[in-house]
C-alpha positions in Angstrom: 101.3 105.3 87.7 103.9 104.4 90.3 107.4 103.7 91.5 108.4 100.5 93.3 111.5 98.6 94.6 111.5 96.9 91.2 111.9 100.1 89.2 113.3 102.9 91.4 116.1 103.4 94.0 115.2 104.1 97.6 116.3 107.7 97.4 113.6 108.4 94.7 111.0 106.3 96.5 111.6 108.4 99.6 110.9 111.6 97.7 107.4 110.4 96.5 106.5 108.6 99.7 103.2 109.8 101.1 103.1 109.6 104.9 99.7 109.4 106.8 100.1 113.0 107.9 100.6 114.1 104.3 98.0 111.9 102.7 94.9 114.2 103.0 96.6 117.1 101.3 98.1 114.9 98.6 94.9 113.2 97.8 92.9 116.5 97.6 95.7 118.0 95.5 95.5 115.1 93.1 91.7 115.3 92.8 92.1 119.0 91.9 94.0 118.0 88.8 92.1 118.5 85.5 90.6 115.2 84.3 91.0 113.3 87.6 87.6 112.2 88.9 88.6 109.4 91.3 91.9 108.5 93.1 93.5 106.2 95.5 97.1 106.6 96.8 99.0 103.5 97.9 102.3 104.3 99.7 104.4 101.6 101.5 108.1 101.2 102.2 108.5 99.5 98.8 106.1 101.4 96.5 104.0 104.6 95.9 101.2 104.2 93.4 98.5 106.6 92.2 95.3 104.8 90.9 93.2 107.3 89.0 90.1 107.5 86.9 91.2 110.1 84.4 90.4 111.4 81.0 94.2 111.5 80.2 95.0 108.0 79.1 98.6 109.0 78.2 99.4 109.8 81.8 101.2 113.0 80.8 99.2 115.2 83.2 99.7 112.7 86.1 103.4 112.6 85.4 103.5 116.4 85.4 101.7 116.6 88.7 104.1 114.1 90.3 107.1 116.1 89.3 105.5 119.4 90.5 104.0 118.2 93.7 107.0 116.1 94.9 109.7 118.2 93.4 111.1 115.3 91.3 113.0 116.2 88.1 111.1 114.9 85.1 114.2 113.3 83.7 114.7 111.3 86.9 111.0 110.3 87.0 111.0 109.2 83.4 113.8 106.6 84.1 111.9 104.9 86.9 108.1 105.2 86.8 105.6 102.8 85.3 102.2 103.3 83.8 99.3 100.8 83.4 96.0 101.6 81.8 92.6 99.8 81.4 92.9 96.0 82.0 96.7 96.2 82.6 96.0 98.6 85.6 93.4 96.2 87.0 95.8 93.2 86.6 98.6 95.2 88.3 96.3 96.0 91.3 95.3 92.4 91.7 99.0 91.4 91.6 99.9 94.0 94.2 97.0 93.0 96.5 97.9 89.3 96.3 101.6 90.0 97.1 102.8 88.9 93.6 104.6 92.2 93.2 106.1 92.3 96.8 109.8 92.1 97.6 108.9 89.0 99.7 106.7 87.1 97.2 103.2 86.4 98.6 103.6 88.4 101.8 100.2 89.0 103.3 100.7 92.5 104.9 100.3 94.3 101.5 96.6 93.4 101.3 95.9 95.2 104.5 97.9 98.2 103.3 95.8 98.3 100.0 92.6 98.0 102.0 93.7 100.9 104.3 94.5 103.1 101.2 91.1 102.3 99.7 89.3 103.0 103.0 91.1 106.3 103.4 90.2 107.4 99.8 86.6 106.3 100.5 86.4 108.4 103.7 87.9 111.3 101.8 85.1 110.9 99.1 87.8 110.3 96.4 86.2 107.0 95.4 83.6 106.6 92.6 82.0 103.6 90.9 85.0 102.6 88.8 87.7 102.5 91.4 85.3 101.0 93.9 84.6 98.2 91.5 88.3 97.7 90.6 89.5 97.6 94.2 86.7 95.3 95.4 87.5 93.0 92.5 91.2 93.0 93.6 90.2 92.1 97.2 88.1 89.2 96.1 90.7 88.1 93.6 93.5 88.2 96.2 91.3 86.0 98.5 90.8 83.6 95.6 94.5 83.4 94.9 95.3 82.6 98.5 92.6 80.0 98.8 93.4 78.3 95.4 97.2 78.4 95.5 99.9 77.9 98.2 101.3 81.5 97.7 101.3 82.3 101.4 101.9 78.8 102.9 105.7 78.7 102.9 107.7 80.9 105.2 110.4 83.0 103.4 111.9 85.2 106.1 114.6 84.1 108.5 112.6 85.0 111.5 109.4 83.2 110.4 111.4 80.1 109.5 113.1 80.1 112.9 109.7 80.0 114.5 108.5 77.4 112.0 111.4 75.1 112.9 110.5 75.4 116.6 106.9 74.4 115.8 108.1 71.4 113.8 110.1 70.1 116.8 107.5 70.8 119.5 104.2 71.3 117.7 102.4 73.6 120.2 104.7 76.3 121.6 102.2 77.6 124.2 103.8 75.9 127.1 107.4 76.2 126.0 110.0 78.5 127.3 111.9 80.6 124.8 115.3 82.1 125.4 116.4 84.9 123.1 120.0 86.1 123.1 120.4 89.7 121.8 118.0 92.6 121.6 118.4 93.8 117.9 115.9 94.0 115.1 116.0 90.3 114.2 115.3 89.3 117.8 112.4 91.7 117.9 110.9 90.3 114.7 111.3 86.8 116.1 109.4 87.9 119.2 106.5 89.1 117.1 106.2 85.7 115.4 106.6 83.9 118.7 103.8 85.9 120.4 101.6 85.3 117.4 102.1 81.6 118.2 100.9 82.1 121.7 104.3 81.9 123.4 104.2 83.5 126.9 107.3 82.2 128.6 110.0 84.5 127.2 113.5 85.2 128.5 115.6 87.9 126.8 119.4 88.0 127.5 121.6 90.9 126.3 124.9 92.4 127.1 123.2 95.8 127.6 120.4 94.7 130.0 118.5 98.0 129.5 117.8 97.0 125.9 116.7 93.6 127.0 114.4 95.3 129.6 112.9 97.5 126.9 112.0 94.5 124.7 110.7 92.5 127.7 108.3 95.3 128.6 107.0 95.3 125.0 106.5 91.6 124.8 105.9 90.5 128.4 109.1 88.7 128.9 111.9 88.6 131.5 115.2 90.4 131.0 118.6 89.2 132.1 122.3 89.7 131.4 124.3 87.4 129.0 126.4 86.5 132.1 123.4 84.6 133.5 123.1 82.2 130.6 124.9 79.3 132.2 122.5 79.4 135.1 119.3 79.8 133.2 119.8 78.0 129.9 118.5 74.7 131.1 114.9 76.0 131.4 114.8 76.9 127.7 113.1 74.7 125.2 113.8 77.0 122.3 117.0 79.2 122.0 117.3 81.9 119.3 120.6 83.7 119.3 121.6 86.9 117.4 123.9 88.9 119.6 126.6 90.3 117.3 129.3 89.2 119.8 132.8 88.7 118.5 133.0 85.1 119.9 130.8 82.2 120.9 128.2 82.8 123.6 127.0 79.2 124.1 129.8 76.7 124.4 129.6 72.9 124.0 130.3 72.5 127.8 127.4 74.9 128.7 125.0 73.0 126.5 126.2 69.7 127.7 125.5 70.7 131.3 122.1 72.1 130.3 121.0 68.8 128.6 121.9 66.9 131.8 119.8 69.3 133.9 116.9 68.9 131.4 117.2 65.1 131.7 117.7 64.9 128.0 114.5 66.7 127.0 115.0 68.1 123.5 116.0 71.7 122.8 116.1 73.5 119.5 118.9 76.1 119.1 118.7 78.6 116.2 121.9 80.6 115.7 121.2 83.4 113.2 124.3 85.4 114.2 127.3 86.1 112.0 129.9 85.3 113.5 128.1 82.4 115.1 127.0 82.6 118.7 127.0 78.8 119.3 129.9 76.4 119.0 129.4 74.1 116.0 130.0 71.0 118.1 126.7 71.6 119.9 125.0 70.3 116.8 126.6 66.9 117.3 124.9 66.4 120.7 121.9 64.1 121.1 118.6 65.9 122.0 119.9 69.2 120.5 118.6 70.5 117.1 121.0 73.2 116.0 120.3 75.4 112.9 122.6 78.2 111.6 121.8 81.2 109.4 122.9 79.2 106.3 120.4 76.5 107.1 117.6 79.0 107.4 118.5 80.8 104.2 118.6 77.5 102.3 115.0 76.8 103.6 114.0 80.4 102.7 115.3 79.9 99.1 113.5 76.6 98.8 110.2 78.1 100.1 110.6 81.1 97.7 110.8 78.6 94.8 107.6 77.0 96.0 105.9 80.4 96.2 107.2 81.2 92.7 105.4 78.1 91.5 102.3 79.2 93.2 102.6 82.7 91.7 102.7 81.2 88.2 99.5 79.3 89.0 97.9 82.6 90.3 98.4 84.3 86.9 95.3 82.8 85.4 93.2 84.2 88.3 94.8 87.6 87.8 93.8 87.7 84.1 90.4 86.2 84.7 89.4 88.6 87.5 90.7 91.7 85.8 88.9 90.7 82.6 85.7 90.5 84.6 86.3 94.0 85.9 86.8 95.3 82.3 83.6 93.6 81.1 81.8 95.6 83.9 83.6 98.8 82.8 82.6 98.3 79.2 79.1 97.7 80.3 79.0 100.9 82.2 79.9 102.9 79.1 76.5 101.9 77.7 74.6 103.1 80.7 74.5 106.8 79.6 73.4 105.9 76.1 70.7 103.6 77.4 69.4 106.3 79.7 69.3 108.8 76.8 67.3 106.3 74.7 64.8 105.6 77.5 64.4 109.3 78.2 63.8 110.1 74.5 61.3 107.2 74.3 59.3 108.5 77.2 59.3 112.1 76.2 55.8 113.1 75.1 54.2 110.0 76.5 52.0 111.9 79.1 50.4 113.9 76.3 49.6 110.8 74.3 48.1 109.1 77.3 46.1 112.2 78.2 44.7 112.2 74.6 43.8 108.5 74.9 42.0 109.1 78.2 39.9 111.9 76.8 38.8 109.7 73.8 37.8 107.0 76.3 35.9 109.5 78.4 34.2 110.7 75.2 32.8 107.2 74.6 35.2 106.0 71.8 35.7 102.3 71.5 38.4 101.1 74.0 40.1 98.8 71.5 40.3 101.6 68.9 41.8 103.9 71.5 44.5 101.4 72.5 45.4 100.6 68.9 45.8 104.3 68.2 47.9 104.8 71.3 50.1 101.9 70.4 50.6 103.2 66.8 51.4 106.7 68.1 53.9 105.4 70.7 55.6 103.1 68.1 55.8 105.9 65.5 57.2 108.4 68.1 59.9 105.9 69.4 61.0 104.7 65.9 60.8 108.0 64.0 64.4 109.0 64.9 66.0 105.6 64.4 64.1 105.1 61.1 65.4 108.4 59.8 69.0 107.5 60.7 68.7 104.0 59.1 67.3 105.5 55.9 70.3 107.9 55.8 72.7 105.0 56.6 71.3 103.0 53.7 71.6 105.9 51.3 75.2 106.4 52.4 75.9 102.7 52.2 76.8 102.6 55.9 76.2 98.9 56.2 77.7 98.6 59.7 74.9 100.8 61.1 72.3 98.6 59.3 73.9 95.4 60.7 73.9 96.9 64.2 70.2 97.7 63.9 69.4 94.2 62.9 71.5 92.9 65.8 69.7 95.2 68.3 66.3 94.2 67.1 67.2 90.5 67.0 66.9 90.3 63.2 69.3 88.1 61.2 70.9 89.4 58.0 69.5 87.9 54.8 71.2 84.7 53.7 71.8 83.6 57.3 69.8 81.3 59.5 68.9 82.0 63.1 70.5 79.5 65.4 
């Protein structure tokens, strides 16, 4: 049972969000609920989900617990929650772990978040055989989807596409100097992607130099004021700008002078500001590759379409892997019955064996003793089933008779064995 960005407004998601500090109490409280024997809680910025092994297939008790524990009116919860059971629950978990349910289709971070939620539940002894098998199947299925489809190959965020474009122009970014104009959230995200690509020559220019210094300290760059751009811009191979300034920050004249100083070595300029930071004429210059926010959004939309195609291809893996998990679940339901049959079959065996040993010690023929022991064991094991089958025949319960023939590898009359 859960709430996500697809079904619930952020105000409601905030109410049921489970922070790391709150997680231990929430998990223990959930396990105390009648009928809940295993539980995992997944809580991210876009979803909070409760995976439970429970005797209440309707979800009424779980729904009641959510309203009471989080203080959510039941009428409000009813409008926005979703419930999946059995194979549908397994399919949903696979889809979540593979990023098929994410706001950004195919984003890889969700798999780590699912694994963290599983490990926390495991450390809290909230995991049993069923949820362990289901989550492990989801992890392997997610890996299979990423290896067999291109779900994660195409960048779909503006920041990641900006870095992708820089790589397309220069290939390796390790030895390139990157100049970032601005110190807001978008610039910080770009910095994360750049450092992941091994960029270590970073200049950060901002109107408020203290904010630039703060970012520089976090990412190992050099801070400077926007007023220094004209003097330093020529050293930059990659320029990413998002300042929020009311007018242009990089003029055609500034860029023309920089290209001369660079002796016409190429430079990529990515302007993700609205209004634009870079004069549009800069894009007409030789040796300058200029991209605006519209260019990046068009690429993001194109890549999202490619991911959507990959997601459709992943659906067969989702169904196949969740079906395998359900086969395992159904098999587990027979374990208790098989154990009971074995225990019943072995009950009384020590006395029969002891009697056989005494007859052997008394000098009775070994073959006769073994034959008697075999008959005794057979009669003991089959006495109960034989009585039930006779009763089934008298009551015309032909399904029980057919099941018995199937269990003992007998073929109903009139049919040939394959």
